[in-house]
Backbone as a chain_set.jsonl record, in Angstrom:
{"seq": "XXXXXXXXXXXXXXXXXXXXXXXXXXXXXXXXXXXXXXXXXXXXXXXXXXXXXXXXXXXXXXXXXXXXXXXXXXXXXXXXXXXXXXXXXXXXXXXXXXXXXXXXXXXXXXXXXXXXXXXXXXXXXXXXXXXXXXXXXXXXXXXXXXXXXXXXXXXXXXXXXX", "coords": {"N": [[0.856, -1.229, 0.076], [1.968, 1.279, 0.678], [3.931, 1.589, -1.33], [2.154, 2.211, -3.444], [1.334, 4.771, -2.85], [3.882, 6.066, -2.91], [4.55, 5.768, -5.629], [2.236, 7.229, -6.63], [2.534, 9.707, -5.641], [5.022, 10.457, -6.779], [4.292, 10.517, -9.532], [2.322, 12.419, -9.571], [3.843, 14.685, -8.825], [5.81, 14.812, -10.877], [3.906, 15.448, -13.003], [2.856, 18.006, -12.279], [5.246, 19.433, -12.056], [6.428, 19.205, -14.518], [4.863, 18.651, -16.764], [2.414, 20.213, -16.836], [3.469, 23.004, -16.868], [4.924, 22.869, -19.316], [2.894, 22.553, -21.031], [1.202, 24.791, -20.833], [3.236, 26.608, -21.741], [3.454, 25.945, -24.511], [0.712, 26.455, -25.224], [0.693, 29.292, -24.793], [2.595, 29.957, -26.65], [1.743, 29.377, -29.288], [-1.162, 30.373, -29.584], [-3.175, 30.352, -31.216], [-3.137, 28.258, -33.0], [-2.759, 25.709, -31.452], [-4.205, 23.669, -29.067], [-5.478, 22.096, -25.982], [-5.441, 19.481, -26.279], [-3.718, 18.923, -28.673], [-1.319, 20.053, -27.642], [-0.847, 18.159, -25.527], [-0.404, 15.736, -26.996], [1.935, 16.589, -28.42], [3.761, 16.922, -26.237], [3.782, 14.329, -25.193], [4.941, 12.811, -27.218], [7.326, 14.031, -27.647], [8.372, 13.609, -25.04], [8.578, 10.865, -24.8], [10.406, 10.214, -26.992], [12.683, 11.634, -25.84], [12.853, 10.072, -23.485], [13.376, 7.644, -24.53], [15.882, 7.812, -25.892], [17.565, 8.796, -23.876], [19.256, 7.377, -22.108], [20.927, 5.517, -23.744], [21.858, 7.298, -25.852], [21.841, 10.194, -25.61], [22.86, 10.71, -22.947], [25.427, 9.793, -23.299], [26.591, 11.497, -25.126], [27.098, 13.788, -23.814], [24.971, 15.311, -22.883], [24.305, 15.751, -20.329], [26.045, 17.539, -19.151], [25.36, 19.717, -20.533], [22.704, 20.264, -19.799], [23.29, 20.594, -16.967], [24.81, 22.979, -17.293], [22.783, 24.8, -18.152], [21.287, 24.757, -15.769], [23.074, 25.869, -14.011], [23.04, 28.42, -14.598], [20.748, 29.519, -13.42], [21.263, 29.904, -10.565], [22.981, 32.215, -10.288], [21.14, 34.153, -11.127], [19.248, 33.8, -9.1], [20.762, 34.711, -6.894], [21.227, 37.361, -7.428], [18.64, 38.382, -7.454], [17.537, 37.87, -4.896], [19.411, 39.433, -3.337], [18.928, 41.998, -4.337], [16.243, 42.327, -3.467], [16.125, 41.985, -0.777], [18.431, 43.331, 0.349], [19.142, 45.578, -1.11], [16.895, 46.908, -2.03], [15.544, 46.713, 0.196], [13.117, 45.177, 0.843], [11.08, 46.797, -0.217], [9.005, 47.358, -2.752], [8.067, 48.937, -5.835], [5.128, 48.566, -6.897], [3.676, 49.85, -9.048], [5.616, 50.593, -10.875], [6.657, 48.37, -11.821], [6.062, 47.129, -14.237], [6.269, 49.119, -15.985], [7.123, 51.223, -18.916], [8.173, 53.614, -18.983], [10.791, 56.129, -19.026], [11.479, 57.356, -16.54], [10.775, 55.586, -14.598], [11.083, 53.458, -11.684], [12.47, 51.02, -12.279], [13.745, 51.104, -14.781], [16.374, 51.542, -15.335], [19.327, 51.737, -17.074], [18.342, 52.477, -20.222], [16.514, 50.39, -20.021], [18.081, 48.208, -19.366], [19.56, 46.739, -16.692], [22.6, 47.08, -16.079], [24.554, 46.545, -14.007], [23.321, 44.349, -12.683], [23.391, 42.455, -14.876], [26.15, 42.209, -15.288], [26.788, 41.089, -12.805], [25.419, 38.575, -12.86], [26.606, 37.515, -15.177], [29.208, 37.109, -14.161], [28.766, 35.437, -12.094], [27.763, 33.281, -13.415], [29.909, 32.444, -15.077], [31.718, 31.592, -13.023], [30.065, 29.367, -11.931], [29.648, 27.915, -14.233], [32.22, 27.071, -14.831], [32.828, 25.112, -12.901], [31.555, 22.999, -14.131], [32.598, 22.603, -16.735], [35.532, 22.852, -16.506], [38.098, 20.707, -15.949], [39.776, 20.468, -13.741], [38.112, 21.604, -11.804], [36.043, 20.003, -11.442], [35.262, 18.639, -9.109], [33.779, 20.144, -7.739], [31.334, 20.328, -8.945], [28.741, 19.724, -7.967], [28.123, 21.802, -6.558], [27.649, 23.938, -8.175], [25.589, 25.677, -8.526], [25.158, 26.843, -6.136], [27.715, 28.144, -5.836], [27.537, 29.98, -8.009], [25.482, 31.422, -7.213], [26.377, 32.665, -4.982], [28.727, 34.104, -5.78], [27.584, 35.921, -7.765], [25.644, 37.123, -6.05], [27.311, 38.433, -4.124], [28.928, 40.15, -5.817], [26.946, 41.66, -7.127], [25.881, 43.043, -4.729], [28.198, 44.43, -3.97], [28.516, 46.15, -6.121], [26.191, 47.69, -6.068], [25.805, 48.715, -3.694], [26.074, 51.692, -1.602]], "CA": [[0.001, 0.042, 0.074], [2.783, 2.382, 0.822], [4.516, 1.79, -2.613], [1.096, 2.801, -4.22], [1.359, 6.27, -2.492], [5.088, 6.596, -3.382], [4.298, 5.962, -7.021], [1.186, 8.24, -6.96], [3.155, 11.05, -5.473], [5.979, 10.863, -7.722], [3.652, 10.644, -10.665], [1.701, 13.689, -9.552], [4.924, 15.722, -8.792], [6.129, 15.058, -12.2], [2.92, 15.871, -13.752], [2.78, 19.397, -11.855], [6.311, 20.172, -12.326], [6.97, 19.111, -15.907], [3.834, 18.584, -17.911], [1.559, 21.482, -16.915], [4.163, 24.3, -17.334], [5.048, 22.783, -20.634], [1.611, 22.597, -21.817], [0.923, 26.294, -20.764], [4.259, 27.46, -22.537], [3.095, 25.802, -25.79], [-0.406, 27.167, -25.403], [0.978, 30.615, -24.976], [3.544, 30.26, -27.777], [0.953, 29.477, -30.456], [-2.45, 30.187, -28.992], [-4.374, 30.101, -32.272], [-2.971, 26.924, -33.63], [-2.782, 24.712, -30.533], [-5.131, 23.438, -28.013], [-4.924, 21.249, -24.947], [-5.261, 18.036, -26.865], [-2.599, 18.971, -29.397], [-0.108, 20.072, -26.897], [-0.507, 17.036, -24.799], [0.219, 14.831, -27.906], [3.294, 16.891, -28.67], [4.482, 16.705, -25.102], [3.875, 12.962, -25.03], [5.761, 12.355, -28.178], [8.757, 14.596, -27.285], [8.808, 12.977, -23.784], [8.854, 9.453, -25.193], [11.594, 10.285, -27.745], [13.837, 11.863, -24.994], [12.978, 9.057, -22.634], [14.064, 6.351, -25.126], [17.264, 8.058, -26.251], [18.304, 9.465, -22.747], [20.455, 6.584, -21.576], [21.898, 5.069, -24.875], [22.486, 8.172, -26.788], [21.926, 11.612, -25.106], [23.884, 10.812, -21.882], [26.667, 9.371, -23.91], [27.141, 12.65, -25.984], [27.435, 15.068, -22.977], [23.849, 16.194, -22.713], [24.134, 16.072, -19.035], [26.767, 18.785, -19.062], [24.614, 20.982, -21.164], [21.66, 20.44, -18.795], [23.87, 21.261, -15.828], [25.187, 24.442, -17.612], [21.704, 25.684, -17.999], [20.826, 24.874, -14.331], [24.042, 26.681, -13.341], [22.621, 29.831, -14.864], [19.864, 30.013, -12.478], [22.021, 30.329, -9.276], [23.368, 33.654, -10.281], [19.924, 34.887, -11.163], [18.698, 33.793, -7.628], [21.569, 35.555, -5.996], [21.032, 38.752, -7.723], [17.15, 38.857, -7.163], [17.648, 37.871, -3.411], [20.175, 40.589, -2.736], [18.28, 43.178, -4.688], [15.011, 42.405, -2.89], [16.412, 42.023, 0.678], [19.554, 44.313, 0.855], [19.398, 46.726, -1.857], [15.572, 47.657, -2.033], [15.09, 46.47, 1.674], [11.853, 44.715, 0.714], [10.195, 47.752, -0.734], [8.839, 47.342, -4.307], [7.084, 49.969, -6.253], [4.369, 47.743, -7.875], [3.17, 50.51, -10.335], [6.566, 50.859, -11.733], [7.4, 47.09, -12.174], [5.877, 46.829, -15.776], [6.347, 50.474, -16.755], [8.123, 51.457, -19.897], [8.683, 54.991, -18.842], [12.212, 56.163, -18.733], [11.699, 57.797, -15.264], [10.256, 54.645, -13.646], [12.165, 52.904, -10.683], [13.023, 50.005, -12.669], [14.029, 51.182, -16.044], [17.736, 51.53, -15.279], [19.889, 52.346, -18.322], [17.677, 52.042, -21.28], [15.812, 49.066, -19.946], [18.897, 47.164, -18.95], [20.391, 46.784, -15.507], [24.081, 46.736, -16.325], [25.176, 46.118, -12.907], [22.926, 42.962, -12.587], [23.757, 41.647, -15.902], [27.51, 41.884, -15.11], [26.875, 40.156, -11.715], [24.956, 37.318, -13.395], [27.483, 36.942, -15.944], [30.395, 36.859, -13.536], [28.514, 34.302, -11.356], [27.471, 32.129, -14.338], [31.177, 32.017, -15.499], [32.331, 30.675, -12.01], [29.267, 28.261, -11.956], [29.891, 26.918, -15.513], [33.591, 26.605, -14.813], [32.68, 23.921, -12.12], [31.175, 21.972, -14.859], [33.591, 22.306, -17.881], [36.954, 22.841, -16.238], [38.274, 19.308, -15.255], [40.155, 20.664, -12.371], [37.2, 22.131, -10.885], [34.733, 19.211, -11.387], [34.94, 18.134, -7.793], [32.861, 21.245, -7.106], [30.117, 20.338, -9.814], [27.52, 19.664, -7.148], [28.024, 23.023, -5.938], [27.905, 25.073, -9.092], [24.468, 26.564, -8.409], [25.532, 27.651, -4.955], [28.864, 29.011, -6.124], [27.104, 31.035, -8.946], [24.488, 32.444, -6.498], [27.141, 33.463, -3.968], [29.53, 35.198, -6.538], [26.729, 36.941, -8.274], [25.074, 38.165, -4.948], [28.316, 39.349, -3.751], [29.167, 41.106, -6.859], [25.771, 42.671, -7.146], [25.808, 43.797, -3.565], [29.383, 45.364, -3.953], [28.256, 47.202, -7.209], [24.94, 48.559, -5.868], [25.922, 49.402, -2.329], [26.476, 53.06, -1.766]], "C": [[1.038, 1.246, -0.017], [3.434, 2.595, -0.522], [3.525, 2.374, -3.468], [1.201, 4.291, -4.09], [2.668, 6.863, -2.937], [4.943, 6.801, -4.881], [3.512, 7.056, -7.485], [1.761, 9.54, -6.808], [4.173, 11.411, -6.359], [5.417, 11.151, -8.991], [3.017, 12.146, -10.622], [2.693, 14.865, -9.35], [5.494, 15.985, -9.996], [5.228, 15.7, -13.24], [2.811, 17.473, -13.592], [3.987, 20.098, -12.232], [6.863, 20.093, -13.747], [5.906, 19.136, -16.996], [3.016, 19.757, -17.958], [2.403, 22.697, -17.266], [4.585, 24.257, -18.837], [3.954, 23.136, -21.616], [1.17, 24.087, -21.831], [1.945, 27.091, -21.699], [3.733, 27.111, -23.894], [1.918, 26.443, -26.07], [-0.109, 28.602, -25.716], [1.784, 30.993, -26.271], [2.677, 30.278, -29.153], [-0.478, 29.24, -30.065], [-3.587, 29.912, -30.149], [-4.287, 28.785, -33.042], [-3.0, 25.75, -32.744], [-3.936, 24.774, -29.593], [-4.691, 22.463, -27.022], [-4.645, 19.933, -25.488], [-4.089, 18.025, -27.794], [-1.246, 19.046, -28.631], [0.176, 18.678, -25.979], [0.031, 15.823, -25.631], [1.556, 15.221, -28.119], [4.132, 16.644, -27.45], [4.834, 15.255, -24.825], [4.947, 12.315, -26.015], [7.238, 12.735, -27.854], [9.235, 13.824, -25.993], [9.283, 11.47, -24.001], [10.168, 9.383, -26.023], [12.772, 10.499, -26.733], [14.051, 10.76, -24.109], [13.639, 7.83, -23.246], [15.399, 6.664, -25.404], [18.11, 8.465, -25.046], [19.719, 8.573, -22.457], [21.359, 6.182, -22.812], [22.481, 5.972, -25.694], [22.928, 9.57, -26.173], [22.882, 11.663, -23.756], [25.315, 10.325, -22.318], [27.336, 10.672, -24.668], [27.357, 13.885, -25.029], [26.237, 15.871, -22.844], [23.747, 16.657, -21.176], [24.891, 17.363, -18.534], [26.171, 19.949, -19.474], [23.452, 21.312, -20.2], [22.205, 21.073, -17.516], [24.366, 22.747, -16.011], [23.935, 25.286, -17.611], [21.153, 25.866, -16.578], [21.741, 25.778, -13.614], [23.723, 28.128, -13.628], [21.63, 30.376, -13.865], [20.124, 30.411, -11.114], [22.401, 31.66, -9.295], [22.083, 34.546, -10.308], [19.159, 34.97, -9.671], [19.471, 34.643, -6.903], [21.332, 36.94, -6.27], [19.485, 39.36, -7.308], [17.125, 38.768, -5.638], [18.29, 39.167, -2.852], [19.555, 41.793, -3.031], [16.938, 43.347, -3.861], [15.317, 42.792, -1.43], [17.385, 43.24, 1.074], [19.567, 45.464, 0.126], [18.019, 47.576, -1.601], [14.838, 47.472, -0.617], [13.58, 46.06, 1.705], [10.665, 45.586, 0.188], [10.112, 47.787, -2.3], [7.898, 48.483, -4.591], [6.29, 49.26, -7.381], [3.633, 48.507, -9.134], [4.298, 50.586, -11.233], [7.169, 49.616, -12.436], [7.236, 46.983, -13.775], [5.805, 48.24, -16.599], [7.346, 50.614, -17.71], [8.682, 52.962, -19.884], [10.059, 55.173, -18.317], [12.434, 56.687, -17.271], [11.241, 56.837, -14.217], [11.457, 54.203, -12.802], [12.911, 51.686, -11.219], [13.484, 49.892, -14.267], [15.531, 51.244, -16.244], [18.379, 52.26, -16.445], [19.233, 51.71, -19.654], [16.936, 50.675, -21.283], [16.648, 48.066, -19.516], [19.598, 47.455, -17.742], [21.656, 46.179, -15.587], [24.681, 46.049, -15.081], [24.673, 44.457, -12.59], [23.243, 42.092, -13.705], [25.316, 41.274, -15.551], [27.638, 40.903, -13.91], [26.389, 38.754, -12.127], [25.855, 36.727, -14.358], [28.739, 36.391, -15.399], [30.05, 35.444, -12.767], [28.379, 33.057, -12.398], [29.048, 31.575, -14.797], [31.989, 31.213, -14.37], [31.372, 29.432, -11.83], [29.536, 27.363, -12.964], [31.227, 26.448, -15.322], [33.77, 25.336, -13.941], [32.237, 22.745, -12.95], [32.054, 21.61, -15.981], [35.053, 22.354, -17.671], [37.171, 21.52, -15.427], [38.96, 19.48, -13.899], [39.309, 21.035, -11.254], [35.95, 21.157, -10.692], [34.319, 18.553, -10.1], [33.855, 19.002, -7.256], [31.473, 21.401, -7.984], [28.841, 20.273, -9.054], [27.086, 20.999, -6.482], [27.838, 24.249, -6.948], [26.699, 25.944, -8.956], [24.75, 27.433, -7.223], [26.611, 28.64, -5.306], [28.515, 30.166, -7.078], [26.259, 32.025, -8.188], [25.328, 33.318, -5.621], [28.029, 34.501, -4.677], [28.631, 36.314, -7.09], [26.192, 37.851, -7.199], [26.077, 39.017, -4.411], [28.743, 40.538, -4.518], [28.133, 42.129, -6.978], [25.6, 43.624, -5.867], [26.897, 44.891, -3.554], [29.191, 46.518, -4.974], [27.01, 48.12, -6.846], [25.006, 49.189, -4.499], [26.425, 50.796, -2.49], [27.253, 53.411, -0.625]], "O": [[0.831, 2.138, -0.84], [3.516, 3.761, -0.906], [3.985, 3.119, -4.333], [1.164, 5.012, -5.088], [2.684, 8.032, -3.321], [5.187, 7.904, -5.37], [3.829, 7.759, -8.445], [1.58, 10.426, -7.643], [4.27, 12.581, -6.73], [5.98, 12.027, -9.647], [3.203, 12.944, -11.541], [2.34, 15.987, -9.714], [5.732, 17.146, -10.329], [5.662, 16.366, -14.18], [2.692, 18.185, -14.589], [3.91, 21.237, -12.692], [7.72, 20.901, -14.107], [6.158, 19.657, -18.083], [2.876, 20.336, -19.036], [1.875, 23.451, -18.084], [4.628, 25.268, -19.538], [4.036, 23.783, -22.66], [0.777, 24.551, -22.902], [1.576, 28.077, -22.337], [3.519, 28.118, -24.568], [1.89, 27.06, -27.135], [-0.558, 29.127, -26.735], [1.683, 32.076, -26.847], [2.912, 31.12, -30.019], [-0.992, 28.126, -30.166], [-4.666, 29.354, -29.951], [-5.253, 28.304, -33.635], [-3.287, 24.692, -33.304], [-4.548, 25.819, -29.371], [-3.57, 21.974, -27.156], [-3.634, 19.321, -25.141], [-3.389, 17.018, -27.698], [-0.275, 18.328, -28.868], [1.311, 18.242, -25.792], [0.788, 14.999, -25.117], [2.419, 14.346, -28.041], [5.241, 16.143, -27.638], [5.913, 14.922, -24.334], [5.706, 11.42, -25.644], [8.164, 11.926, -27.804], [10.403, 13.443, -25.912], [10.254, 10.99, -23.417], [10.986, 8.51, -25.735], [13.723, 9.718, -26.717], [15.202, 10.394, -23.873], [14.357, 7.085, -22.579], [16.201, 5.762, -25.161], [19.333, 8.481, -25.187], [20.883, 8.962, -22.554], [22.529, 6.562, -22.811], [23.517, 5.668, -26.286], [24.078, 10.007, -26.209], [23.602, 12.645, -23.572], [26.277, 10.535, -21.579], [28.56, 10.773, -24.748], [27.784, 14.935, -25.509], [26.375, 17.085, -22.693], [23.219, 17.714, -20.83], [24.437, 18.106, -17.665], [26.361, 21.041, -18.939], [23.244, 22.468, -19.834], [21.605, 22.029, -17.024], [24.349, 23.578, -15.104], [23.981, 26.412, -17.115], [20.638, 26.923, -16.215], [21.306, 26.439, -12.671], [24.163, 28.993, -12.872], [21.67, 31.554, -13.509], [19.355, 31.159, -10.511], [22.155, 32.323, -8.288], [21.989, 35.546, -9.597], [18.613, 35.975, -9.216], [18.849, 35.425, -6.184], [21.235, 37.709, -5.314], [19.244, 40.51, -6.943], [16.614, 39.747, -5.094], [17.725, 39.857, -2.004], [19.546, 42.678, -2.174], [16.567, 44.491, -3.599], [14.822, 43.801, -0.927], [17.121, 44.005, 2.001], [20.017, 46.459, 0.694], [18.015, 48.69, -1.078], [13.752, 47.986, -0.349], [12.844, 46.577, 2.545], [9.5, 45.188, 0.159], [11.04, 48.194, -2.999], [7.09, 48.92, -3.771], [6.64, 49.301, -8.56], [3.101, 47.887, -10.055], [4.017, 50.651, -12.43], [7.962, 49.681, -13.375], [8.214, 46.769, -14.491], [5.317, 48.339, -17.725], [8.46, 50.166, -17.439], [9.515, 53.382, -20.687], [10.488, 54.536, -17.355], [13.538, 56.474, -16.77], [11.285, 57.176, -13.035], [12.618, 54.486, -13.1], [13.938, 51.335, -10.64], [13.566, 48.824, -14.875], [15.94, 50.983, -17.375], [17.947, 53.371, -16.754], [19.56, 50.601, -20.075], [16.769, 49.977, -22.284], [16.121, 46.986, -19.247], [20.281, 48.479, -17.742], [21.876, 45.013, -15.262], [25.286, 44.987, -15.225], [25.454, 43.543, -12.326], [23.368, 40.897, -13.437], [25.658, 40.092, -15.548], [28.469, 39.996, -13.951], [27.015, 37.789, -11.69], [25.926, 35.5, -14.42], [29.324, 35.441, -15.92], [30.83, 34.491, -12.777], [28.884, 31.964, -12.142], [29.289, 30.369, -14.84], [32.789, 30.329, -14.675], [31.961, 28.387, -11.555], [29.664, 26.161, -12.731], [31.413, 25.288, -15.689], [34.703, 24.564, -14.162], [32.484, 21.601, -12.569], [32.279, 20.422, -16.212], [35.803, 21.941, -18.556], [36.534, 21.273, -14.403], [38.723, 18.679, -12.995], [39.587, 20.881, -10.065], [35.011, 21.43, -9.944], [33.229, 17.997, -9.972], [33.09, 18.589, -6.384], [30.673, 22.322, -7.824], [27.855, 20.805, -9.564], [25.983, 21.235, -5.988], [27.877, 25.412, -6.545], [26.879, 27.098, -9.343], [24.596, 28.652, -7.297], [26.449, 29.843, -5.101], [29.123, 31.232, -6.981], [26.276, 33.232, -8.427], [25.089, 34.519, -5.492], [28.09, 35.651, -4.242], [28.903, 37.499, -6.896], [26.221, 39.077, -7.299], [25.844, 40.21, -4.218], [28.899, 41.666, -4.05], [28.4, 43.33, -6.936], [25.236, 44.795, -5.973], [26.652, 46.048, -3.216], [29.614, 47.653, -4.758], [26.905, 49.236, -7.357], [24.276, 50.141, -4.223], [27.152, 51.072, -3.444], [27.722, 54.544, -0.522]]}, "num_chains": 1, "name": "protein.A"}
């Protein structure tokens, strides 16, 4: 009986985490051409193809390093967002300016780009990705996300503190 609940919880977690966001993304990408039935068929076919070729082919050609590199990009993003919200902005957000395109809004920065944040994310990503691609740093591969988050948050804080 316990095994049933383990299988059920695993299946429902994968459904919520993988299937539904993918379906919403596809529906928003081509809203006039796709519907729920079409997207479920597309996701099923692509999922089966990836599932079939994952072990014999994709894991042999280095797809895991590619997936780890994409994952390592989110650590620096997290680091910048947390430091910006808690330490730089001190949890004060201007909700009216978040989606504003006016050049005098609080979040417009320099022509719509926050150069300091981009620099911090890039530097954090370089350190995070180096643990994946540099052979002498591969012992730290499991910590790439945290390394990227720490480097980018420290860099962003130092760049934005007054």
